[in-house]
C-alpha positions in Angstrom: 0.0 0.0 0.0 2.9 2.4 0.8 4.2 1.9 -2.7 0.9 3.1 -4.2 1.1 6.4 -2.3 4.6 7.6 -2.7 3.8 11.4 -2.6 1.9 11.0 0.8 3.5 11.2 4.1 2.2 10.4 7.5 2.1 12.9 10.3 4.4 12.5 13.3 1.8 10.7 15.3 1.6 7.8 12.9 2.8 4.3 13.5 4.9 4.4 10.3 8.7 4.3 10.6 10.2 7.8 11.4 11.7 8.2 7.9 8.2 8.0 6.4 6.7 10.6 8.8 6.3 14.3 8.1 9.1 16.2 9.8 8.1 18.9 12.2 9.1 22.4 11.1 12.3 23.6 12.9 11.6 26.6 15.0 13.0 30.0 13.8 16.3 30.8 15.4 15.8 33.3 18.2 16.3 36.9 17.3 19.3 38.6 18.9 18.5 41.4 21.2 18.6 44.8 19.4 21.4 47.3 20.1 19.2 49.8 21.9 22.0 52.6 22.0 22.4 52.3 18.2 18.7 52.4 17.5 18.2 55.5 19.8 21.2 57.3 18.1 19.8 56.5 14.6 16.1 57.5 15.6 16.7 60.3 18.0 14.4 62.7 16.1 11.6 59.9 16.3 11.9 59.6 20.0 12.4 63.1 21.2 11.3 66.4 19.4 14.3 68.0 17.8 13.6 71.4 19.5 13.8 69.8 23.0 17.6 69.3 22.4 17.9 65.8 24.2 21.1 65.3 26.0 22.5 63.0 28.7 20.8 60.1 26.9 20.5 56.8 28.8 18.8 53.5 27.9 18.0 50.1 29.3 18.9 46.8 27.7 16.1 45.3 25.6 13.8 42.7 27.0 11.4 40.3 25.3 7.7 41.2 25.3 5.3 38.8 27.1 4.2 37.6 23.7 7.8 37.0 22.5 7.4 38.8 19.1 9.1 42.0 20.0 11.5 43.7 22.4 11.0 46.7 24.9 13.5 49.1 26.2 13.3 52.4 28.1 15.2 55.5 27.1 15.5 58.8 29.0 17.1 62.2 28.4 17.3 65.7 29.8 15.4 68.0 27.5 14.4 71.8 27.3 10.9 73.2 27.0 9.9 75.3 23.9 10.8 78.4 25.9 14.3 77.0 26.6 13.7 76.1 30.2 15.3 72.8 31.4 12.8 70.1 32.3 13.2 67.0 34.3 14.4 63.8 32.6 11.8 62.4 30.2 11.4 58.6 29.9 10.0 56.8 27.0 9.2 53.1 26.4 10.3 51.7 23.0 8.9 48.6 21.4 11.4 47.2 18.8 10.8 44.5 16.2 13.3 43.3 13.7 15.8 46.1 14.7 13.2 48.9 14.1 11.4 51.1 16.6 7.6 50.3 16.0 6.3 52.2 18.9 7.4 54.9 21.3 5.5 56.4 24.1 6.0 58.2 27.3 6.7 55.7 30.1 4.2 55.3 32.8 4.2 53.4 36.2 3.0 50.2 34.4 6.0 50.2 32.1 8.4 49.5 35.0 11.2 51.7 33.6 12.1 53.3 37.0 13.7 50.1 38.5 15.6 49.3 35.4 19.4 49.9 35.1 20.0 52.8 32.6 23.3 53.1 30.8 24.7 56.3 29.1 24.4 56.3 25.3 27.5 57.8 23.8 27.0 60.2 21.0 28.4 59.3 17.6 31.4 61.0 16.3 
């Protein structure tokens, strides 16, 4: 009977020998954590309004989202108001997928940015 159905294969639960069963798809290799500092430097105008003159940039390392399909990181900087007055540090939560920032929003208490360890982001030369 197996000779009559050469194009058919059994699923992995079948009683057929292993070489005749359909192989399960191999999982995709895990995506490496993004370089948050590099992404922030490249997308500074997207994260902070240019007129706020962001300085003393700091970021956390990237962490997987609960769903596992993206990364999150927190970034903060000292900025100035439109009138030029210094403002307290502003913190934003970034969502990153495939080395692109896909969402940026002001961090709130539920984002857990405050207890994170922030590291300085060195400016590019």
